[in-house]
C-alpha positions in Angstrom: -12.1 -41.8 16.2 -13.2 -42.3 19.9 -12.5 -45.2 21.7 -15.3 -48.0 21.5 -14.9 -50.3 24.6 -17.2 -53.1 23.1 -14.7 -53.6 19.8 -12.0 -54.3 23.2 -13.4 -55.7 26.1 -14.8 -59.5 26.3 -16.1 -60.7 29.0 -16.0 -64.5 29.8 -19.2 -65.3 27.9 -18.5 -62.8 25.2 -15.1 -64.5 24.9 -16.8 -67.8 24.6 -18.9 -67.0 21.8 -16.5 -65.3 19.7 -14.2 -68.6 20.3 -17.4 -71.1 18.9 -17.5 -68.3 16.2 -14.1 -68.3 15.2 -13.7 -72.1 15.3 -17.2 -72.0 13.1 -15.5 -69.8 10.4 -12.3 -71.6 10.6 -14.2 -75.0 9.6 -16.2 -73.2 6.8 -13.3 -71.3 5.1 -10.5 -74.0 5.8 -10.5 -74.3 1.7 -9.6 -70.3 1.8 -6.1 -71.5 3.5 -2.7 -70.8 1.3 -1.3 -74.5 1.6 2.6 -74.9 1.7 4.0 -74.8 -1.9 5.7 -78.0 -1.1 3.3 -81.0 -1.3 4.7 -83.6 0.3 5.8 -81.3 3.3 2.6 -80.4 3.9 2.4 -82.4 6.8 4.9 -80.8 8.9 4.3 -77.3 7.2 0.7 -75.9 8.4 -1.6 -73.8 6.1 -1.7 -70.3 6.5 -5.2 -69.2 7.6 -7.1 -65.9 6.6 -6.3 -63.3 9.0 -2.7 -64.9 9.7 0.5 -64.0 8.8 3.6 -66.3 7.2 7.1 -64.7 7.4 10.1 -66.2 5.2 13.4 -64.9 5.7 16.6 -65.5 3.9 20.0 -63.9 3.2 20.5 -62.0 -0.5 20.8 -64.5 -3.2 19.5 -67.0 -1.5 16.2 -67.9 -3.3 14.0 -65.7 -1.0 12.0 -63.8 -4.2 12.1 -67.3 -6.2 10.3 -69.0 -3.3 7.8 -66.2 -2.7 6.9 -66.5 -6.6 6.7 -69.9 -6.6 4.4 -69.9 -3.6 2.1 -67.4 -4.9 1.8 -69.2 -8.5 0.9 -72.4 -6.9 -1.6 -70.8 -4.5 -2.8 -69.2 -8.4 -2.9 -72.4 -9.7 -4.5 -73.8 -7.1 -7.4 -71.4 -6.8 -7.8 -71.7 -10.4 -8.5 -75.5 -10.1 -10.7 -74.8 -7.6 -13.1 -72.8 -9.4 -13.1 -70.2 -6.7 -13.5 -66.4 -7.2 -10.5 -64.2 -5.9 -7.5 -63.2 -6.8 -3.5 -63.6 -5.7 -2.1 -60.2 -4.9 2.4 -60.1 -5.3 3.7 -57.3 -4.0 7.3 -56.4 -5.6 9.2 -52.8 -5.5 12.3 -54.1 -6.1 11.9 -55.8 -9.8 9.6 -54.5 -12.2 6.5 -56.2 -13.9 8.1 -57.1 -17.3 10.9 -58.8 -15.3 8.3 -60.7 -13.0 6.0 -62.3 -16.0 9.1 -63.3 -17.5 10.2 -65.3 -14.5 6.8 -66.7 -14.0 6.5 -67.8 -17.8 10.3 -69.2 -17.4 8.6 -70.9 -14.5 5.9 -72.8 -16.6 8.4 -74.1 -19.0 8.4 -71.6 -21.7 12.1 -71.6 -21.6 15.5 -70.4 -19.6 14.8 -67.0 -18.0 17.8 -65.4 -19.0 17.6 -66.2 -23.0 13.5 -64.7 -22.9 15.0 -61.2 -20.3 17.4 -60.9 -23.4 14.4 -61.9 -26.1 15.6 -65.2 -27.2 12.6 -67.8 -27.7 14.0 -71.3 -28.1 10.7 -73.0 -28.6 7.9 -70.9 -29.7 5.1 -73.3 -29.0 6.3 -73.8 -25.6 6.4 -70.2 -24.9 3.2 -69.5 -26.5 1.7 -72.3 -24.0 3.4 -70.8 -20.7 2.5 -67.1 -21.7 -1.0 -68.3 -21.8 -1.3 -70.4 -18.3 0.4 -67.2 -17.0 -2.0 -65.1 -18.4 -5.1 -67.2 -17.0 -3.7 -67.2 -13.3 -6.2 -65.2 -11.0 -2.8 -63.3 -10.3 -2.8 -59.5 -10.1 0.7 -57.6 -9.3 1.4 -54.4 -7.5 4.9 -53.2 -8.6 6.7 -50.8 -10.9 7.2 -51.3 -14.7 9.8 -50.5 -17.1 10.2 -46.4 -17.3 8.6 -45.5 -14.2 10.4 -42.2 -12.6 11.6 -42.1 -9.3 8.4 -39.8 -8.4 5.9 -42.6 -9.0 8.3 -45.5 -7.7 8.4 -43.5 -4.0 4.4 -43.4 -4.1 4.9 -47.5 -3.6 4.6 -47.3 0.1 2.3 -49.6 2.6 -0.1 -47.0 3.1 -0.6 -46.6 -0.5 -0.3 -50.6 -1.1 -3.3 -51.5 1.3 -5.4 -48.4 -1.2 -4.5 -50.3 -3.9 -5.4 -53.7 -2.6 -8.7 -52.4 -1.5 -8.9 -50.9 -5.1 -8.2 -54.2 -6.9 -11.0 -56.0 -4.3 -13.7 -53.3 -4.7 -13.1 -51.7 -8.3 -10.7 -53.2 -10.8 -13.0 -55.5 -11.5 -16.5 -55.8 -12.9 -17.7 -57.1 -9.5 -16.2 -57.0 -6.1 -13.2 -59.7 -6.2 -12.3 -61.1 -3.0 -8.4 -61.3 -2.1 -7.5 -65.0 -1.6 -3.9 -64.1 -0.5 -0.9 -61.3 -0.2 2.7 -62.1 -0.8 4.7 -59.0 -0.3 8.6 -59.1 -1.4 10.6 -58.0 1.0 9.5 -55.7 4.3 12.7 -54.0 4.5 12.8 -52.9 0.8 8.7 -51.0 1.3 9.9 -47.4 0.7 9.5 -45.2 4.1 6.0 -44.2 4.6 5.4 -40.4 5.2 2.2 -41.1 6.9 4.4 -42.9 9.9 6.3 -40.4 11.7 10.3 -41.0 11.6 13.4 -39.8 14.1 16.7 -37.9 12.4 18.5 -41.0 13.0 18.4 -43.0 9.6 18.5 -46.9 11.0 16.6 -45.9 14.0 13.7 -44.6 11.4 14.0 -48.0 9.0 13.9 -49.6 12.1 10.7 -48.0 13.5 9.2 -48.2 9.6 9.5 -52.2 9.8 8.3 -52.7 12.8 5.3 -50.5 12.0 5.1 -51.8 8.4 4.7 -55.3 10.2 1.7 -54.1 12.7 0.2 -52.7 9.3 0.8 -56.2 7.8 -0.9 -58.1 10.4 -4.1 -55.5 10.5 -4.0 -56.2 6.6 -4.7 -60.0 6.8 -7.8 -59.4 9.2 -8.9 -56.6 7.1 -8.3 -58.5 4.2 -9.9 -61.7 5.6 -6.9 -63.6 3.6 -3.2 -65.1 4.6 -0.4 -63.0 3.8 3.3 -64.2 3.5 6.1 -61.7 3.7 9.8 -62.1 2.6 12.0 -60.8 4.8 15.7 -60.0 4.8 18.6 -61.8 7.1 21.4 -60.3 8.6 24.6 -60.8 6.6 27.0 -63.6 7.5 29.3 -62.4 10.8 26.2 -61.2 12.6 24.1 -64.9 11.8 23.7 -66.6 14.8 24.1 -70.3 12.7 27.3 -68.8 11.1 29.7 -71.9 12.7 27.5 -73.9 11.7 27.4 -76.6 8.5 23.9 -75.7 7.7 23.6 -72.3 7.9 19.9 -71.6 7.8 18.9 -68.4 9.4 17.4 -68.3 12.9 14.8 -67.0 15.2 16.5 -63.5 16.0 18.3 -63.1 12.3 15.8 -60.5 10.8 17.7 -57.9 9.8 16.8 -54.5 11.5 14.6 -55.8 14.2 13.5 -59.0 16.3 9.7 -57.6 16.0 8.9 -59.4 12.8 9.5 -62.6 14.3 7.8 -61.9 17.8 4.5 -60.9 15.6 4.3 -63.1 12.9 2.2 -66.4 13.1 4.6 -68.7 11.3 8.1 -67.8 10.4 10.4 -70.4 8.1 14.0 -69.5 6.8 15.5 -70.3 3.5 19.4 -70.9 2.3 20.7 -71.8 -0.2 24.7 -73.9 0.0 26.1 -72.7 -3.0 26.3 -69.5 -1.5 28.8 -70.6 1.3 30.1 -74.2 -0.1 31.3 -74.8 -3.8 29.3 -77.4 -5.6 30.6 -81.0 -5.3 32.6 -80.1 -1.9 32.1 -82.2 1.1 29.5 -80.3 4.1 29.0 -81.3 7.7 31.7 -83.4 9.4 32.7 -85.4 12.8 31.0 -82.8 14.8 28.0 -82.6 13.2 27.0 -86.4 12.8 26.9 -85.8 9.5 28.4 -85.1 5.7 27.3 -84.8 2.4 28.0 -83.4 -1.1 27.3 -79.8 -2.2 25.1 -79.1 -4.5 24.4 -76.4 -7.2 20.8 -76.5 -6.8 20.0 -77.5 -3.3 18.0 -75.3 -1.6 16.9 -75.9 2.6 14.1 -74.5 4.6 13.4 -74.4 8.2 10.5 -73.9 10.4 11.2 -71.3 13.3 7.6 -70.7 14.5 4.3 -72.2 13.8 1.7 -70.3 16.5 -0.6 -72.7 18.6 1.4 -75.8 16.7 4.0 -78.7 17.8 5.7 -78.6 14.6 9.4 -76.6 15.0 12.6 -77.0 14.4 12.8 -79.3 11.8 14.8 -78.3 8.4 14.3 -80.0 5.2 16.5 -80.3 2.0 15.3 -79.0 -1.6 15.7 -79.3 -5.3 15.1 -76.3 -7.3 15.1 -77.0 -11.2 16.3 -74.9 -14.2 12.7 -73.4 -13.8 13.1 -72.3 -10.2 10.0 -74.8 -9.3 10.6 -76.6 -5.8 10.5 -80.2 -4.5 11.7 -82.1 -1.8 15.0 -84.1 -1.8 14.1 -87.1 0.4 16.3 -89.0 -0.5 19.2 -86.7 1.6 16.7 -86.0 4.3 16.4 -89.8 5.2 20.5 -90.2 4.5 21.4 -87.6 7.4 18.8 -88.5 9.4 20.6 -92.2 9.3 23.8 -90.5 9.9 22.4 -88.3 12.8 21.2 -91.7 14.6 
């Protein structure tokens, strides 16, 4: 492929015109942005616009997958309510589609997830109601199903995933269907891409792969003209920059494998479930922290680490997670800590 200078070289008048064009498109496409899923915090967390990428990082078992799914389902519901054409793409290379759908049904109030996964339906009418809601959402899953052999699962590397998204957009439905948002869970779990040159060193190969995938994800956001939300694994406890703090939210450089991910993303948030480091009912904080409060079984924290071009950065907020993995703002605790810190 030959290099076309006009695609990359912009003199001042051309730059001004492209800037004006971009502002017009931003105004016209504001309704296409993915809003932050916790409505009461939308004043702080900016929408992810088409062509932009948001990374959500957390350590293992700190609600990373559940938060991504919660956000995707909220986005799909709002998309359906607005009667806009388009679909939300959910990519998961670790969990089978059957389990993901069962989690969606539980999130809609269809029952306890553990019971549903065991085939136990405690309230059939509520289960059918929730199943109907999930079945009507404009969501397309890309991932594995139960019984899929390893040779097929290995094909779900990023190059092929983007080909599948293109198939959804152009061929899966009776007419061309816009992609309203892409959710990827998670970047380090994506299989090695044979189309990306690797080295003999496995650790270096994995680091190089994550960097390469991040560049591809940035390109995909522009190519599919939609927002992309990407989950990322954080470092383990001893390597975390916040390991000695009371509130152990991962920080900017705490993405596992490489610091390239936070450098390339547009927005970045971190998550932390306090019960992963403290026993529910125990005290968190102390004299050195200027605050203290009681650890809760279902409390999640979120922090904004990067909002490219915006000032809202650095604040952490407590959240509550209900039994169906829905998330709400814990305003009472936020105000309690804010008063103590003053």
